ZAVEX-887335 format. One record per residue: residue number from 1; residue in one letter; x, y, z of N, C-alpha, C in turn. Coordinates in Angstrom, 1 decimal, m for minus. Example, Ala and Ser with C-alpha at 12.3 -4.5 7.8 and 13.67 -1.06 7.14 Angstrom:
+-----+---+--------+--------+--------+--------+---------+--------+--------+--------+--------+
!   k ! r !  neast ! nnorth !    nup ! caeast ! canorth !   caup !  ceast ! cnorth !    cup !
+-----+---+--------+--------+--------+--------+---------+--------+--------+--------+--------+
!   1 ! A !   13.2 !   m5.7 !    7.8 !   12.3 !    m4.5 !    7.8 !   13.2 !   m3.3 !    7.8 !
!   2 ! S !   12.8 !   m2.2 !    7.1 !   13.7 !    m1.1 !    7.1 !   12.9 !    0.0 !    7.9 !
+-----+---+--------+--------+--------+--------+---------+--------+--------+--------+--------+
***
This chain:
+-----+---+--------+--------+--------+--------+---------+--------+--------+--------+--------+
!   k ! r !  neast ! nnorth !    nup ! caeast ! canorth !   caup !  ceast ! cnorth !    cup !
+-----+---+--------+--------+--------+--------+---------+--------+--------+--------+--------+
!   1 ! M !   58.6 ! m126.7 !   77.5 !   58.6 !  m127.0 !   78.9 !   57.1 ! m127.0 !   79.3 !
!   2 ! S !   56.7 ! m128.0 !   80.4 !   55.5 !  m128.2 !   80.6 !   55.0 ! m127.2 !   81.7 !
!   3 ! N !   53.7 ! m127.1 !   81.9 !   53.1 !  m126.1 !   82.7 !   53.5 ! m126.4 !   84.3 !
!   4 ! S !   53.7 ! m127.7 !   84.7 !   54.4 !  m128.0 !   85.9 !   55.5 ! m127.6 !   86.0 !
!   5 ! Q !   56.5 ! m127.7 !   85.2 !   57.9 !  m127.1 !   85.1 !   57.9 ! m125.8 !   85.1 !
!   6 ! E !   57.0 ! m124.8 !   84.4 !   57.1 !  m123.7 !   84.3 !   56.7 ! m123.0 !   85.8 !
!   7 ! K !   55.7 ! m123.7 !   86.4 !   55.4 !  m123.4 !   87.9 !   56.3 ! m123.5 !   88.7 !
!   8 ! Q !   57.2 ! m124.6 !   88.5 !   58.4 !  m124.9 !   89.3 !   59.5 ! m123.9 !   89.1 !
!   9 ! E !   59.6 ! m123.5 !   88.0 !   60.5 !  m122.4 !   87.6 !   60.2 ! m121.0 !   88.2 !
!  10 ! L !   59.0 ! m120.6 !   88.1 !   58.4 !  m119.5 !   88.8 !   58.7 ! m119.5 !   90.2 !
!  11 ! H !   58.3 ! m120.5 !   90.9 !   58.5 !  m120.7 !   92.5 !   59.8 ! m120.2 !   92.6 !
!  12 ! K !   60.9 ! m121.0 !   91.9 !   62.2 !  m120.8 !   92.1 !   62.6 ! m119.3 !   92.1 !
!  13 ! H !   62.3 ! m118.9 !   91.0 !   62.5 !  m117.0 !   90.9 !   62.2 ! m116.4 !   91.9 !
!  14 ! I !   60.7 ! m116.6 !   92.4 !   60.1 !  m115.9 !   93.4 !   60.8 ! m115.9 !   94.8 !
!  15 ! V !   61.1 ! m117.3 !   95.3 !   61.8 !  m117.5 !   96.2 !   63.1 ! m116.9 !   96.3 !
!  16 ! A !   63.8 ! m116.9 !   95.1 !   65.2 !  m116.1 !   95.0 !   65.2 ! m114.8 !   95.0 !
!  17 ! A !   64.2 ! m114.2 !   94.2 !   63.9 !  m112.9 !   94.5 !   63.7 ! m112.0 !   95.7 !
!  18 ! A !   62.8 ! m113.1 !   96.5 !   62.5 !  m112.6 !   97.9 !   63.7 ! m112.5 !   98.8 !
!  19 ! K !   64.6 ! m113.4 !   98.5 !   66.0 !  m113.1 !   99.2 !   67.0 ! m112.1 !   98.6 !
!  20 ! G !   66.5 ! m111.5 !   97.5 !   67.5 !  m110.3 !   97.0 !   68.1 ! m110.7 !   95.8 !
!  21 ! D !   67.9 ! m111.7 !   95.1 !   68.5 !  m112.2 !   94.0 !   68.0 ! m111.4 !   92.8 !
!  22 ! E !   68.9 ! m110.5 !   92.1 !   68.7 !  m109.7 !   91.3 !   68.4 ! m110.3 !   90.0 !
!  23 ! V !   68.9 ! m111.4 !   89.5 !   68.7 !  m112.0 !   88.2 !   67.3 ! m112.5 !   88.1 !
!  24 ! A !   66.9 ! m113.1 !   89.6 !   65.4 !  m113.7 !   89.6 !   64.5 ! m112.5 !   89.6 !
!  25 ! W !   64.6 ! m111.4 !   90.2 !   63.8 !  m110.2 !   90.2 !   63.7 ! m109.7 !   88.8 !
!  26 ! R !   64.8 ! m109.9 !   87.9 !   64.7 !  m109.6 !   86.7 !   63.8 ! m110.5 !   85.8 !
!  27 ! F !   63.9 ! m111.7 !   86.0 !   63.2 !  m112.7 !   85.4 !   61.6 ! m112.3 !   85.6 !
!  28 ! I !   61.3 ! m112.0 !   86.9 !   59.8 !  m111.9 !   87.2 !   59.3 ! m110.8 !   86.4 !
!  29 ! V !   60.2 ! m109.5 !   86.4 !   59.8 !  m108.5 !   85.7 !   59.7 ! m108.8 !   84.4 !
!  30 ! D !   60.8 ! m109.4 !   83.6 !   60.5 !  m109.6 !   82.4 !   59.4 ! m110.5 !   81.9 !
!  31 ! A !   59.1 ! m111.4 !   82.9 !   57.8 !  m112.4 !   82.4 !   56.5 ! m111.6 !   82.6 !
!  32 ! Y !   56.5 ! m110.7 !   83.6 !   55.1 !  m110.1 !   83.7 !   55.1 ! m108.6 !   83.5 !
!  33 ! S !   55.9 ! m107.8 !   83.2 !   55.8 !  m106.4 !   83.2 !   54.8 ! m106.1 !   81.9 !
!  34 ! F !   55.0 ! m106.7 !   80.7 !   54.2 !  m106.5 !   79.6 !   52.8 ! m106.6 !   80.0 !
!  35 ! R !   52.5 ! m108.0 !   80.4 !   51.0 !  m108.4 !   80.7 !   50.6 ! m107.4 !   81.8 !
!  36 ! V !   51.2 ! m106.7 !   82.5 !   50.7 !  m106.0 !   83.7 !   50.4 ! m104.5 !   82.9 !
!  37 ! F !   51.4 ! m104.2 !   82.2 !   51.1 !  m102.9 !   81.4 !   50.1 ! m103.1 !   80.1 !
!  38 ! A !   49.8 ! m104.1 !   79.8 !   48.7 !  m104.3 !   78.6 !   47.5 ! m104.4 !   79.5 !
!  39 ! L !   47.5 ! m104.9 !   80.6 !   46.0 !  m105.0 !   81.6 !   45.8 ! m103.6 !   81.8 !
!  40 ! I !   46.6 ! m102.8 !   82.2 !   46.2 !  m101.6 !   82.9 !   46.0 ! m100.5 !   81.7 !
!  41 ! R !   46.7 ! m100.7 !   80.7 !   46.5 !   m99.8 !   79.6 !   45.1 ! m100.2 !   78.9 !
!  42 ! S !   44.7 ! m101.2 !   78.9 !   43.4 !  m101.6 !   78.4 !   42.3 ! m100.9 !   79.2 !
!  43 ! K !   42.5 ! m101.0 !   80.6 !   41.5 !  m100.5 !   81.4 !   41.5 !  m99.0 !   81.5 !
!  44 ! C !   42.6 !  m98.0 !   81.4 !   42.6 !   m96.9 !   81.8 !   42.7 !  m95.9 !   80.4 !
!  45 ! G !   43.2 !  m96.7 !   79.4 !   43.3 !   m95.9 !   77.9 !   44.3 !  m95.1 !   77.9 !
!  46 ! N !   45.3 !  m94.9 !   78.9 !   46.3 !   m93.9 !   79.0 !   47.8 !  m94.5 !   79.1 !
!  47 ! E !   48.5 !  m94.4 !   78.3 !   49.7 !   m95.2 !   78.1 !   50.5 !  m94.9 !   79.3 !
!  48 ! E !   50.7 !  m93.5 !   79.6 !   51.6 !   m92.8 !   80.6 !   51.2 !  m93.4 !   82.0 !
!  49 ! L !   49.9 !  m93.3 !   82.3 !   49.3 !   m93.5 !   83.5 !   49.5 !  m95.1 !   83.7 !
!  50 ! A !   49.1 !  m96.0 !   82.7 !   49.6 !   m97.2 !   82.6 !   51.0 !  m97.7 !   83.0 !
!  51 ! E !   52.0 !  m97.0 !   82.4 !   53.3 !   m97.0 !   82.7 !   53.6 !  m96.7 !   84.0 !
!  52 ! E !   53.2 !  m95.8 !   84.7 !   53.5 !   m95.3 !   86.1 !   52.8 !  m96.4 !   87.1 !
!  53 ! I !   51.7 !  m96.9 !   86.7 !   50.9 !   m98.1 !   87.7 !   51.7 !  m99.3 !   87.1 !
!  54 ! T !   52.1 !  m99.6 !   86.3 !   53.0 !  m100.8 !   86.1 !   54.3 ! m100.6 !   87.1 !
!  55 ! Q !   54.8 !  m99.6 !   87.1 !   56.2 !   m99.3 !   87.9 !   55.7 !  m99.4 !   89.5 !
!  56 ! S !   54.6 !  m98.8 !   89.9 !   54.0 !   m98.7 !   91.1 !   53.9 ! m100.1 !   91.7 !
!  57 ! T !   53.4 ! m101.0 !   90.7 !   52.8 !  m102.2 !   91.0 !   54.3 ! m103.2 !   91.2 !
!  58 ! F !   55.2 ! m103.0 !   90.5 !   56.6 !  m103.6 !   90.8 !   57.2 ! m103.3 !   91.9 !
!  59 ! C !   57.3 ! m102.2 !   92.2 !   57.7 !  m101.6 !   93.7 !   56.8 ! m102.0 !   94.8 !
!  60 ! T !   55.6 ! m102.3 !   94.6 !   55.0 !  m103.1 !   95.6 !   55.2 ! m104.6 !   95.8 !
!  61 ! I !   55.3 ! m105.2 !   94.8 !   55.7 !  m106.4 !   94.7 !   57.2 ! m106.8 !   95.5 !
!  62 ! A !   58.1 ! m105.8 !   94.8 !   59.2 !  m105.8 !   95.4 !   59.4 ! m105.7 !   96.9 !
!  63 ! Q !   58.6 ! m104.8 !   97.6 !   58.6 !  m105.0 !   98.9 !   57.7 ! m105.8 !   99.7 !
!  64 ! K !   56.8 ! m106.5 !   99.1 !   56.0 !  m107.5 !   99.5 !   56.6 ! m108.9 !   99.4 !
!  65 ! L !   57.2 ! m109.1 !   98.4 !   57.9 !  m110.3 !   98.0 !   58.5 ! m111.2 !   99.2 !
!  66 ! P !   59.3 ! m110.3 !  100.0 !   59.8 !  m111.2 !  101.1 !   59.0 ! m112.0 !  101.9 !
!  67 ! S !   57.8 ! m111.3 !  102.3 !   56.7 !  m112.2 !  103.2 !   55.5 ! m112.8 !  102.2 !
!  68 ! Y !   55.7 ! m112.9 !  101.0 !   54.8 !  m113.6 !  100.3 !   55.2 ! m115.1 !  100.3 !
!  69 ! T !   53.9 ! m115.9 !  100.4 !   54.3 !  m117.4 !  100.5 !   53.7 ! m117.9 !   99.0 !
!  70 ! E !   54.3 ! m118.5 !   98.1 !   54.1 !  m119.0 !   97.0 !   53.1 ! m120.2 !   97.3 !
!  71 ! I !   52.0 ! m120.3 !   96.8 !   51.0 !  m121.4 !   96.8 !   50.2 ! m121.5 !   95.6 !
!  72 ! G !   51.0 ! m121.0 !   94.5 !   50.6 !  m121.2 !   92.8 !   49.4 ! m119.9 !   92.9 !
!  73 ! K !   49.6 ! m118.8 !   93.5 !   48.5 !  m117.9 !   93.4 !   49.5 ! m116.5 !   93.0 !
!  74 ! F !   50.5 ! m116.6 !   92.5 !   51.3 !  m115.4 !   92.1 !   50.9 ! m114.3 !   91.1 !
!  75 ! E !   50.3 ! m115.0 !   90.1 !   49.7 !  m114.1 !   89.1 !   48.4 ! m113.5 !   89.4 !
!  76 ! P !   47.6 ! m113.9 !   90.2 !   46.4 !  m113.3 !   90.7 !   46.9 ! m112.2 !   91.6 !
!  77 ! W !   47.7 ! m112.6 !   92.6 !   48.2 !  m111.6 !   93.5 !   48.7 ! m110.4 !   92.8 !
!  78 ! L !   49.8 ! m110.8 !   91.8 !   50.4 !  m109.7 !   91.1 !   49.2 ! m108.8 !   90.2 !
!  79 ! F !   48.3 ! m109.2 !   89.8 !   47.3 !  m108.6 !   88.9 !   46.2 ! m107.9 !   89.7 !
!  80 ! R !   46.0 ! m108.5 !   91.0 !   45.3 !  m107.9 !   92.0 !   45.8 ! m106.4 !   92.5 !
!  81 ! I !   47.2 ! m106.5 !   92.7 !   47.9 !  m105.4 !   93.0 !   47.7 ! m104.3 !   92.0 !
!  82 ! A !   47.9 ! m104.7 !   90.7 !   47.9 !  m103.9 !   89.6 !   46.5 ! m102.9 !   89.4 !
!  83 ! M !   45.4 ! m103.9 !   89.6 !   44.2 !  m103.4 !   89.5 !   43.9 ! m102.5 !   90.7 !
!  84 ! N !   44.3 ! m102.8 !   91.8 !   44.1 !  m101.9 !   93.0 !   45.0 ! m100.6 !   92.9 !
!  85 ! R !   46.0 ! m100.7 !   92.3 !   46.8 !   m99.4 !   92.0 !   46.0 !  m98.4 !   91.2 !
!  86 ! L !   45.4 !  m99.1 !   90.0 !   44.6 !   m98.5 !   89.0 !   43.3 !  m97.6 !   89.8 !
+-----+---+--------+--------+--------+--------+---------+--------+--------+--------+--------+
***
């Protein structure tokens, strides 16, 4: 799959998840949860804290997703929220 196709696929899932589609939400969580966890764990050095912050990050994403406008900046937005939680 090309980078353009991957972006289109992500965009499709973001839009669907924002409308309450649980399968699309699962796609997003599966695609990003390990990366968010790894980033936070590398910054704080505490696995339990990293797990809590990862969960908190995805709770925030779930709340804010309906008002999020996808313009190709989802990953930076997601990781900024994670770093703010830290």
